[in-house]
C-alpha positions as CSV (number, residue, x, y, z in Angstrom):
1,M,4.3,20.1,-8.8
2,D,2.9,17.0,-7.1
3,R,5.2,16.0,-4.3
4,T,4.2,12.3,-4.6
5,A,5.0,12.1,-8.4
6,G,7.0,9.1,-9.1
7,Q,6.1,7.5,-5.8
8,K,3.8,4.7,-4.9
9,R,0.8,6.5,-3.5
10,T,-1.2,5.0,-0.6
11,P,-5.0,5.9,0.1
12,E,-3.7,8.2,2.9
13,A,-2.1,10.5,0.2
14,F,-5.5,11.5,-0.9
15,L,-7.3,11.7,2.4
16,Y,-7.6,14.5,4.9
17,P,-5.7,14.2,8.3
18,P,-7.5,12.4,11.1
19,L,-9.9,14.6,13.3
20,D,-11.8,14.1,16.2
21,P,-15.6,14.7,16.5
22,F,-16.7,17.9,18.1
23,E,-19.9,16.3,19.3
24,R,-21.1,12.8,20.1
25,R,-24.7,11.9,21.1
26,M,-27.1,9.1,21.5
27,M,-30.2,9.8,19.9
28,T,-33.4,8.1,21.2
29,T,-36.0,7.0,18.4
30,P,-39.7,7.2,19.0
31,D,-39.6,3.3,19.5
32,G,-36.8,3.4,22.1
33,Q,-33.7,2.6,20.0
34,Q,-30.5,4.3,20.8
35,I,-28.7,5.6,17.7
36,Y,-25.0,6.8,17.9
37,V,-24.5,10.1,16.0
38,E,-21.3,12.2,15.9
39,Q,-20.2,15.4,14.2
40,S,-16.7,16.6,13.1
41,G,-15.2,19.0,10.7
42,H,-16.5,22.6,10.6
43,P,-19.6,23.1,12.9
44,S,-21.2,25.6,10.7
45,G,-19.9,24.0,7.5
46,Q,-21.7,22.4,4.5
47,P,-23.4,19.4,6.0
48,V,-22.8,15.9,4.6
49,V,-24.2,12.7,6.1
50,V,-22.4,9.2,5.7
51,C,-24.3,6.1,5.4
52,H,-22.1,3.1,6.2
53,G,-22.3,-0.2,4.5
54,G,-23.5,-3.7,5.5
55,P,-26.2,-3.5,6.6
56,G,-24.5,-3.7,10.0
57,G,-21.1,-2.5,9.2
58,G,-21.1,0.5,11.5
59,C,-19.2,3.8,11.0
60,S,-15.6,4.3,11.7
61,P,-13.1,7.2,12.2
62,A,-11.6,6.7,8.7
63,M,-14.8,7.7,7.1
64,R,-14.3,11.3,8.3
65,R,-11.2,11.6,6.1
66,F,-13.0,12.0,2.7
67,F,-14.1,15.5,3.6
68,D,-12.3,18.8,3.9
69,P,-12.8,19.6,7.6
70,D,-12.4,23.3,7.1
71,H,-15.5,23.1,4.9
72,Y,-17.6,20.3,5.8
73,R,-19.8,19.4,8.7
74,I,-19.3,15.8,8.7
75,I,-22.3,13.7,10.3
76,L,-21.7,9.9,10.9
77,F,-24.1,7.5,12.6
78,D,-24.3,3.8,13.4
79,Q,-27.5,2.4,11.9
80,R,-29.8,0.3,14.2
81,G,-28.2,-2.7,15.9
82,C,-24.6,-2.0,15.0
83,G,-21.6,0.0,16.1
84,L,-22.4,1.9,19.2
85,S,-26.2,1.9,18.7
86,R,-28.3,-0.2,20.9
87,P,-29.7,-2.8,21.1
88,H,-26.6,-4.5,19.6
89,A,-27.2,-7.1,16.9
90,G,-30.9,-6.5,17.4
91,V,-33.3,-6.9,14.3
92,E,-36.6,-6.0,16.2
93,N,-37.9,-2.7,14.6
94,N,-35.1,-2.8,12.2
95,T,-36.2,-2.3,8.7
96,T,-35.2,0.1,5.8
97,A,-38.1,2.2,6.8
98,H,-36.8,2.6,10.2
99,L,-33.4,3.6,9.1
100,L,-34.9,6.4,6.7
101,A,-37.0,7.6,9.6
102,D,-33.8,7.6,11.8
103,M,-32.0,9.7,9.2
104,E,-34.8,12.2,9.2
105,Q,-34.7,12.5,12.8
106,I,-31.0,13.1,12.8
107,R,-31.3,15.8,10.2
108,E,-34.1,17.6,12.2
109,S,-32.4,17.3,15.5
110,L,-29.2,18.9,14.1
111,G,-31.3,21.8,12.6
112,I,-30.1,20.8,9.0
113,D,-32.3,22.0,6.1
114,R,-30.5,20.1,3.3
115,W,-27.3,18.0,3.2
116,I,-25.2,15.9,0.8
117,V,-25.7,12.2,1.2
118,F,-22.7,10.0,0.9
119,G,-22.7,6.1,1.0
120,G,-21.2,3.1,-0.4
121,S,-22.4,-0.5,-1.0
122,W,-25.5,-0.8,1.3
123,G,-24.9,2.8,2.3
124,A,-25.5,3.8,-1.5
125,T,-28.8,1.8,-1.3
126,L,-29.8,3.8,1.8
127,S,-28.6,7.0,0.4
128,L,-30.8,6.4,-2.9
129,L,-33.9,5.3,-0.9
130,Y,-33.4,8.4,1.5
131,A,-33.3,10.7,-1.6
132,Q,-36.4,9.2,-3.1
133,A,-38.2,9.5,0.1
134,F,-37.0,13.1,1.0
135,P,-35.9,14.6,-2.4
136,D,-36.1,18.2,-1.1
137,R,-33.7,17.4,1.7
138,V,-30.9,16.2,-0.5
139,E,-28.3,18.7,-2.1
140,A,-26.2,16.0,-3.8
141,L,-25.5,12.2,-3.8
142,V,-22.0,10.7,-3.6
143,L,-22.1,6.9,-4.1
144,R,-19.8,4.1,-4.2
145,G,-20.3,0.4,-5.3
146,T,-23.8,0.7,-5.8
147,F,-26.1,-2.0,-4.6
148,L,-29.7,-1.8,-5.9
149,A,-31.0,-4.5,-3.4
150,T,-32.2,-6.8,-6.3
151,H,-32.5,-10.6,-6.5
152,E,-30.0,-10.6,-9.2
153,E,-27.4,-9.0,-7.0
154,L,-28.0,-11.3,-4.1
155,D,-28.0,-14.3,-6.4
156,W,-24.6,-13.2,-7.7
157,F,-23.0,-13.0,-4.2
158,Y,-24.8,-15.8,-2.5
159,G,-25.9,-18.0,-5.4
160,G,-22.6,-18.9,-7.0
161,G,-21.7,-16.1,-9.3
162,A,-18.8,-14.7,-7.4
163,A,-17.8,-18.3,-6.5
164,R,-16.6,-18.7,-10.0
165,F,-13.7,-16.3,-9.3
166,F,-13.1,-17.5,-5.7
167,P,-14.0,-21.3,-5.6
168,D,-11.7,-21.8,-2.8
169,L,-13.4,-19.3,-0.5
170,W,-16.8,-20.2,-1.7
171,R,-16.1,-23.8,-0.5
172,Q,-15.2,-22.6,2.9
173,F,-18.5,-20.4,3.0
174,I,-20.7,-23.4,1.9
175,L,-18.9,-26.1,3.9
176,P,-20.7,-25.4,7.2
177,I,-24.1,-25.8,5.6
178,P,-25.6,-29.3,4.9
179,E,-25.8,-30.1,1.1
180,D,-29.5,-30.1,1.2
181,E,-29.7,-26.5,2.2
182,Q,-27.0,-25.1,0.0
183,H,-29.6,-24.0,-2.7
184,D,-30.7,-21.1,-0.4
185,L,-27.6,-20.0,1.7
186,I,-29.2,-16.8,2.8
187,A,-31.9,-19.0,4.6
188,A,-29.5,-21.6,5.7
189,Y,-27.4,-19.1,7.5
190,H,-30.5,-17.2,8.8
191,K,-31.5,-20.4,10.6
192,R,-28.1,-20.5,12.3
193,L,-27.5,-16.8,12.9
194,F,-30.7,-16.5,14.8
195,C,-30.7,-20.0,16.6
196,G,-30.5,-18.4,20.1
197,N,-27.2,-20.1,21.0
198,Y,-24.4,-17.4,21.1
199,G,-21.6,-19.7,20.3
200,T,-23.4,-21.1,17.2
201,E,-24.3,-17.7,16.0
202,A,-20.8,-16.3,16.4
203,R,-19.3,-19.3,14.5
204,Y,-21.6,-18.9,11.5
205,A,-21.2,-15.0,11.8
206,R,-17.4,-15.3,11.2
207,A,-18.0,-17.5,8.2
208,W,-20.6,-15.1,6.7
209,A,-18.2,-12.1,7.4
210,T,-15.1,-13.7,6.0
211,W,-16.8,-14.5,2.7
212,E,-17.5,-10.9,2.2
213,N,-14.3,-9.3,3.7
214,A,-12.0,-11.5,1.4
215,L,-13.7,-10.3,-1.8
216,A,-13.7,-6.6,-0.9
217,S,-10.3,-5.8,-2.2
218,V,-8.8,-6.3,-5.6
219,D,-5.6,-6.9,-3.7
220,Y,-6.7,-9.9,-1.9
221,D,-3.6,-12.1,-1.3
222,G,-5.0,-15.2,0.4
223,V,-4.7,-13.8,3.9
224,I,-8.0,-13.1,5.5
225,G,-8.1,-11.1,8.9
226,E,-10.8,-12.2,11.2
227,A,-12.9,-9.4,12.6
228,P,-13.8,-9.4,16.4
229,T,-16.7,-11.7,17.3
230,E,-19.1,-9.1,18.5
231,Y,-18.6,-7.1,15.3
232,S,-19.0,-10.1,13.1
233,R,-22.2,-11.3,14.9
234,A,-23.9,-7.9,14.5
235,F,-22.8,-7.6,10.9
236,A,-23.9,-11.0,9.8
237,R,-27.1,-11.0,11.8
238,L,-28.2,-7.6,10.2
239,E,-27.1,-8.1,6.8
240,N,-28.8,-11.7,6.7
241,H,-31.9,-10.2,8.3
242,Y,-32.0,-7.5,5.5
243,F,-31.2,-10.0,2.7
244,Q,-33.7,-12.6,4.0
245,N,-36.3,-9.9,3.7
246,R,-35.1,-8.5,0.4
247,C,-34.1,-5.3,2.1
248,F,-37.7,-4.5,2.8
249,I,-38.3,-2.9,-0.6
250,E,-39.9,-4.0,-3.8
251,E,-37.9,-5.8,-6.6
252,G,-36.5,-3.0,-8.8
253,Q,-37.8,-0.2,-6.7
254,I,-34.7,2.1,-6.9
255,L,-34.5,2.1,-10.7
256,R,-38.3,2.3,-10.9
257,D,-38.3,5.4,-8.8
258,R,-35.2,7.0,-10.1
259,H,-37.2,9.7,-11.8
260,M,-38.0,11.1,-8.4
261,I,-34.3,12.1,-7.8
262,E,-33.1,13.0,-11.5
263,H,-32.9,16.7,-10.5
264,I,-30.3,15.8,-7.8
265,P,-26.7,15.8,-8.9
266,A,-25.0,12.5,-8.2
267,T,-21.4,11.2,-8.5
268,I,-21.1,7.4,-8.5
269,V,-17.6,5.9,-7.9
270,Q,-17.3,2.2,-9.0
271,G,-14.5,-0.3,-8.9
272,R,-14.1,-1.9,-12.2
273,F,-13.5,-5.3,-10.6
274,D,-15.9,-5.0,-7.7
275,M,-16.8,-8.7,-6.8
276,I,-19.4,-7.8,-4.2
277,C,-21.3,-5.1,-6.2
278,P,-20.4,-5.6,-9.9
279,P,-20.4,-2.5,-12.0
280,T,-23.6,-3.3,-14.0
281,S,-25.7,-1.8,-11.1
282,S,-23.8,1.5,-11.1
283,W,-24.1,1.4,-14.9
284,R,-27.7,0.9,-14.9
285,L,-28.2,3.6,-12.2
286,A,-26.3,6.2,-14.2
287,E,-27.6,5.4,-17.7
288,G,-29.9,8.2,-18.8
289,W,-29.5,10.2,-15.6
290,A,-28.4,13.5,-17.0
291,R,-27.2,14.9,-13.7
292,A,-25.2,11.7,-12.7
293,S,-21.5,11.1,-13.4
294,L,-20.2,7.7,-13.2
295,R,-16.5,7.3,-12.5
296,M,-15.4,3.7,-13.3
297,V,-12.1,3.1,-11.4
298,P,-9.6,0.7,-13.1
299,A,-7.9,-2.0,-11.2
300,A,-10.1,-1.5,-8.2
301,G,-12.6,-3.6,-6.1
302,H,-15.2,-2.7,-3.5
303,A,-13.3,-1.5,-0.5
304,L,-13.5,2.2,0.4
305,S,-9.9,2.1,1.4
306,E,-8.6,1.2,-2.1
307,R,-6.4,3.9,-3.5
308,G,-8.3,4.7,-6.7
309,I,-11.6,4.6,-4.9
310,A,-10.4,6.8,-2.1
311,A,-8.9,9.4,-4.6
312,A,-12.1,9.5,-6.7
313,L,-14.4,10.0,-3.6
314,V,-12.1,12.8,-2.3
315,L,-12.2,14.4,-5.7
316,A,-15.9,14.3,-5.8
317,M,-16.3,15.9,-2.4
318,N,-13.7,18.5,-3.3
319,R,-15.7,19.4,-6.5
320,L,-18.8,19.8,-4.4
321,R,-16.9,22.1,-2.0
322,D,-15.6,24.3,-4.9
């Protein structure tokens, strides 16, 4: 019998207990970047690599809790410019191609032949692009809140689409930008996030991050927690840098090249009311992909921590284990 039957279940009810890494290292890339990499779980277990969101979000200890530590060898890393990777908030030599090369360097340095690739939001983007670049190295894909890095998706979030549901928060997001620049908010924020004045960059970074953080959960109640300045600055600068450059890929590239990975089993977990990455992207990705399973979670948004999202991701990983 389910011991939680009849009780309100929190995300923690579905997750594995907290665990500490058995290894932490700083990996030096050929161009001199320092990339933080950690391993936890079973040292000789089935390997899974976690691609965090953003770009610029960084990994967190909570990301270890979706995986059975008695079975999985869990690899987390901070992508260039964020988390514990250095240089912090830097965008030089920071493109999608660089991140894919970093993942390959991590895999080779750890002596892994093939691994499961797990990622949500921008992490799903990176997971898909990695699989398309290195299909023989991917055992399975587990994705959440798919972002295909298209102009349509960016226009939804930064061009007024999501604003129709959150006009109050949208007003706060556009208010710091002069009216004659509001037609291209990514470019307007880019000018200020890279102006060279730390105080100005930090102020606009907080506004950028607040807009996204507020829309992450379907349970938004009007209270927005403010992230630390250093985190917000790295997150906003990196995310804006990638979006200003259309994520350094061609328009429609991921769906165009899906045939390259259709032999790989994929589980796609999507919140029905995701305001950051609406369900249409996950639907398009899964449609016609015989080995892909789309799990549409009702009454759920974008956040990794939401109860239904957490439960679906743990279930997906347990099925791959079994």
